[in-house]
FISE-418004 format. One line per 4 residues: number of its first residue (from 1); their letters; for each residue x, y, z of N, C-alpha, C. Coordinates in steps of 0.2 Angstrom, whole numbers, plus 5000, padded with zeros to 4 digits. Example, Ala and Ser with C-alpha at 12.3 -4.5 7.8 and 13.67 -1.06 7.14 Angstrom:
<rs>
1) as) 5066/4972/5039/5062/4978/5039/5066/4984/5039  5064/4989/5035/5068/4995/5036/5064/5000/5039
</rs>
This chain:
<rs>
1) mnse) 5202/5938/6160/5207/5931/6161/5217/5937/6164  5216/5940/6158/5220/5947/6157/5222/5947/6163  5217/5950/6170/5222/5953/6176/5224/5945/6181  5220/5939/6180/5223/5936/6182/5229/5933/6180
5) knal) 5231/5934/6174/5239/5932/6171/5244/5938/6172  5241/5941/6174/5246/5948/6176/5248/5946/6183  5241/5944/6187/5242/5945/6195/5248/5938/6196  5244/5935/6193/5251/5927/6193/5257/5928/6191
9) grll) 5258/5932/6185/5265/5934/6182/5268/5936/6189  5266/5941/6194/5270/5945/6198/5270/5939/6205  5263/5934/6205/5264/5930/6211/5272/5928/6207  5275/5926/6203/5278/5920/6201/5284/5922/6200
13) lisk) 5285/5928/6201/5290/5933/6202/5292/5935/6208  5287/5937/6213/5289/5936/6219/5292/5931/6223  5286/5925/6223/5291/5918/6225/5296/5918/6221  5299/5918/6218/5306/5919/6211/5310/5924/6219
17) eays) 5308/5929/6220/5312/5932/6225/5313/5927/6232  5309/5924/6234/5309/5922/6240/5314/5916/6240  5312/5912/6236/5317/5907/6234/5323/5907/6234  5325/5912/6228/5332/5913/6228/5334/5918/6235
21) alsn) 5332/5921/6239/5335/5925/6244/5336/5918/6249  5331/5911/6250/5333/5908/6257/5337/5902/6251  5340/5901/6246/5344/5898/6243/5351/5900/6244  5351/5905/6244/5358/5909/6247/5358/5912/6254
25) geql) 5355/5910/6258/5355/5908/6267/5352/5914/6269  5350/5917/6265/5347/5926/6267/5342/5922/6273  5342/5930/6278/5336/5930/6286/5329/5933/6280  5324/5930/6283/5317/5933/6280/5312/5933/6284
29) gnvp) 5314/5932/6289/5308/5931/6295/5307/5926/6295  5298/5926/6294/5297/5921/6298/5294/5918/6292  5298/5912/6287/5298/5910/6279/5293/5904/6281  5290/5902/6285/5285/5895/6283/5276/5902/6284
33) plld) 5278/5907/6288/5271/5913/6283/5271/5915/6279  5278/5917/6277/5279/5919/6269/5276/5913/6264  5278/5908/6267/5279/5904/6258/5271/5901/6260  5266/5901/6266/5263/5898/6266/5258/5907/6265
37) clsa) 5258/5910/6266/5252/5915/6260/5256/5918/6253  5261/5917/6250/5261/5914/6245/5256/5907/6244  5258/5904/6243/5251/5897/6242/5244/5898/6242  5243/5900/6248/5235/5905/6250/5231/5907/6243
41) alsh) 5238/5912/6243/5235/5918/6237/5235/5912/6230  5241/5910/6229/5241/5905/6224/5235/5900/6224  5231/5899/6229/5227/5895/6229/5218/5898/6223  5218/5906/6226/5216/5911/6221/5214/5914/6213
45) lnde) 5221/5906/6211/5218/5906/6205/5213/5905/6202  5209/5908/6198/5205/5909/6192/5197/5906/6199  5198/5911/6205/5194/5907/6208/5185/5914/6206  5183/5911/6207/5176/5916/6203/5173/5923/6209
49) kqpl) 5176/5919/6216/5173/5923/6223/5177/5930/6225  5184/5926/6223/5191/5930/6226/5195/5928/6220  5196/5931/6214/5200/5929/6211/5205/5931/6211  5213/5929/6209/5221/5930/6211/5221/5937/6213
53) akim) 5218/5942/6208/5221/5949/6202/5217/5953/6209  5213/5951/6212/5204/5954/6221/5210/5955/6226  5214/5948/6225/5217/5947/6231/5226/5951/6233  5228/5955/6228/5236/5954/6227/5235/5962/6234
57) pklk) 5232/5964/6235/5233/5970/6238/5233/5968/6245  5230/5963/6249/5229/5957/6254/5238/5956/6254  5238/5951/6249/5245/5950/6251/5248/5955/6250  5250/5960/6250/5256/5965/6249/5255/5967/6255
61) reik) 5248/5970/6260/5246/5970/6266/5251/5965/6272  5249/5961/6268/5252/5953/6273/5259/5951/6273  5264/5952/6267/5270/5952/6267/5273/5955/6271  5270/5964/6271/5271/5970/6273/5271/5970/6280
65) skna) 5265/5964/6285/5268/5967/6291/5269/5962/6293  5268/5954/6288/5271/5949/6294/5278/5947/6292  5282/5950/6288/5285/5950/6282/5291/5956/6281  5294/5958/6285/5293/5967/6285/5302/5965/6281
69) efyp) 5305/5959/6282/5313/5958/6282/5311/5956/6274  5307/5953/6270/5307/5953/6260/5302/5956/6257  5300/5961/6264/5294/5968/6259/5299/5970/6255  5305/5970/6253/5309/5978/6253/5311/5973/6244
73) raek) 5309/5968/6244/5312/5962/6239/5307/5961/6236  5302/5961/6238/5295/5961/6234/5291/5969/6230  5290/5973/6234/5291/5979/6234/5287/5980/6226  5295/5980/6221/5292/5984/6214/5288/5979/6210
77) yfsk) 5287/5972/6211/5281/5968/6208/5274/5969/6208  5273/5971/6216/5266/5974/6216/5263/5979/6212  5269/5983/6209/5267/5992/6206/5264/5989/6197  5261/5991/6194/5257/5991/6190/5262/5994/6182
81) lypi) 5268/5997/6187/5272/6000/6182/5277/5993/6177  5278/5988/6182/5283/5983/6183/5282/5978/6178  5281/5979/6172/5282/5974/6168/5282/5967/6168  5278/5963/6167/5280/5957/6165/5277/5952/6160
85) ldyd) 5282/5949/6161/5283/5947/6152/5276/5942/6151  5277/5945/6143/5271/5939/6144/5273/5931/6142  5268/5927/6145/5268/5918/6145/5264/5917/6145  5263/5908/6145/5259/5904/6143/5254/5901/6151
89) feka) 5248/5906/6150/5245/5907/6157/5241/5899/6158  5241/5896/6153/5239/5889/6155/5244/5885/6157  5249/5885/6154/5254/5879/6157/5255/5881/6164  5256/5888/6166/5258/5891/6171/5250/5889/6176
93) arhv) 5245/5888/6174/5239/5887/6179/5242/5880/6182  5241/5875/6175/5242/5869/6177/5246/5867/6182  5255/5874/6186/5258/5871/6187/5255/5870/6197  5251/5879/6196/5251/5880/6204/5251/5875/6208
97) paii) 5249/5870/6208/5248/5862/6211/5256/5863/6214  5258/5862/6211/5266/5859/6211/5271/5864/6214  5269/5871/6214/5270/5874/6218/5271/5876/6225  5263/5876/6224/5261/5876/6233/5263/5870/6235
101) ygnd) 5264/5865/6232/5264/5855/6236/5274/5860/6237  5277/5862/6233/5285/5861/6235/5284/5866/6240  5281/5873/6241/5278/5877/6247/5278/5874/6253  5273/5870/6252/5274/5864/6258/5279/5861/6260
105) rica) 5283/5856/6256/5287/5852/6257/5295/5858/6261  5295/5866/6259/5302/5870/6261/5300/5872/6269  5290/5872/6270/5290/5873/6275/5293/5868/6282  5288/5863/6278/5290/5855/6285/5298/5856/6286
109) qyva) 5300/5857/6280/5313/5857/6282/5313/5861/6285  5308/5867/6284/5310/5873/6289/5309/5874/6293  5302/5869/6296/5301/5871/6306/5305/5865/6307  5307/5859/6303/5309/5854/6306/5319/5855/6309
113) gdrg) 5320/5862/6304/5328/5864/6306/5331/5861/6302  5330/5858/6297/5335/5858/6291/5336/5863/6286  5341/5867/6286/5340/5873/6284/5345/5872/6276  5350/5866/6278/5351/5865/6272/5349/5859/6265
117) rvqa) 5344/5859/6268/5339/5857/6263/5334/5862/6262  5332/5862/6265/5329/5873/6265/5331/5875/6257  5341/5877/6261/5342/5881/6255/5341/5876/6245  5344/5867/6249/5343/5867/6239/5334/5867/6237
121) mcea) 5329/5863/6241/5324/5866/6238/5322/5874/6234  5326/5876/6239/5323/5883/6233/5328/5885/6231  5333/5882/6228/5338/5880/6225/5335/5880/6215  5332/5874/6221/5328/5873/6213/5321/5875/6212
125) mksy) 5319/5876/6214/5313/5880/6218/5314/5889/6213  5315/5890/6212/5320/5897/6211/5320/5898/6203  5323/5892/6199/5319/5892/6193/5317/5889/6191  5309/5884/6196/5303/5886/6190/5298/5893/6188
129) pgfl) 5298/5898/6191/5292/5903/6189/5297/5906/6183  5305/5902/6181/5307/5904/6174/5306/5899/6170  5303/5894/6172/5303/5890/6166/5296/5891/6164  5291/5892/6169/5282/5895/6167/5284/5901/6161
133) fgef) 5289/5905/6162/5289/5912/6160/5295/5909/6152  5296/5903/6151/5297/5903/6146/5304/5904/6146  5310/5906/6150/5319/5904/6148/5321/5898/6148  5316/5894/6149/5320/5886/6148/5318/5881/6142
137) eals) 5316/5888/6136/5312/5885/6130/5315/5879/6127  5325/5881/6127/5327/5875/6124/5327/5868/6126  5325/5868/6135/5325/5861/6137/5314/5859/6136  5312/5853/6135/5306/5852/6136/5304/5847/6144
141) drqf) 5297/5851/6145/5299/5850/6150/5300/5844/6153  5300/5838/6150/5305/5833/6154/5311/5835/6159  5314/5837/6152/5324/5839/6151/5322/5845/6157  5319/5848/6158/5316/5851/6168/5317/5849/6171
145) yelv) 5311/5845/6170/5313/5842/6176/5319/5837/6180  5321/5835/6177/5327/5830/6176/5331/5835/6178  5333/5841/6176/5340/5847/6177/5339/5849/6183  5333/5851/6186/5330/5854/6192/5327/5850/6197
149) fgyy) 5325/5845/6197/5319/5842/6201/5323/5834/6204  5328/5834/6198/5329/5828/6199/5336/5825/6202  5340/5830/6204/5344/5827/6203/5344/5829/6214  5339/5830/6215/5338/5832/6224/5337/5825/6226
153) pkly) 5337/5818/6225/5337/5812/6228/5343/5809/6228  5346/5812/6223/5357/5811/6223/5359/5815/6230  5355/5821/6231/5360/5825/6236/5357/5821/6243  5350/5819/6244/5343/5816/6249/5342/5808/6249
157) dkdd) 5346/5804/6250/5344/5800/6248/5337/5796/6246  5335/5793/6241/5329/5796/6239/5325/5799/6240  5324/5805/6247/5319/5808/6247/5319/5815/6241  5314/5810/6238/5311/5814/6228/5307/5820/6233
161) fmge) 5311/5826/6233/5308/5834/6232/5298/5834/6230  5300/5835/6222/5292/5833/6218/5291/5830/6214  5293/5824/6217/5290/5818/6216/5285/5815/6212  5280/5818/6217/5273/5818/6216/5270/5822/6211
165) mryl) 5276/5830/6206/5274/5832/6205/5275/5830/6198  5278/5827/6198/5283/5825/6191/5277/5822/6185  5273/5822/6186/5268/5819/6180/5264/5826/6177  5267/5831/6179/5265/5837/6176/5270/5839/6170
169) fy) 5276/5838/6172/5283/5837/6168/5283/5831/6162  5280/5826/6164/5281/5819/6157/5275/5818/6155
</rs>
């Protein structure tokens, strides 16, 4: 489990880098394939046949080959020398479906050409890994949801970005 915890921690940091860059309007090349490969890797968490820890080298190659613009930002997180903070692995594992869901929603808006919504969604999503690492420990899960994802419907007329995943926070 320790290697799965380490791999998930690294993947959360890589995801945070992607969300941060997109929320700042940076060009990352092929955004949907990048988010799709992150989601595909997340789907291997605790998989007995192909656990996340074993597919990290494949993820590294995929990011390096399909998204050379983003790879320099993520490269350090693949190094075993980069320390991963301790965090609640079980809580993070419960939230993996929401991260995959968020990535899917971001990709749909990206393909639709709505860069403003992509930036707003990524602005919210970039806080998610920090939440899972305990950076918002002063907030309850519900308060975090309301502060980070709750504003989205106010921006986009009831389009509730993460509403289907609200149950994870309540």
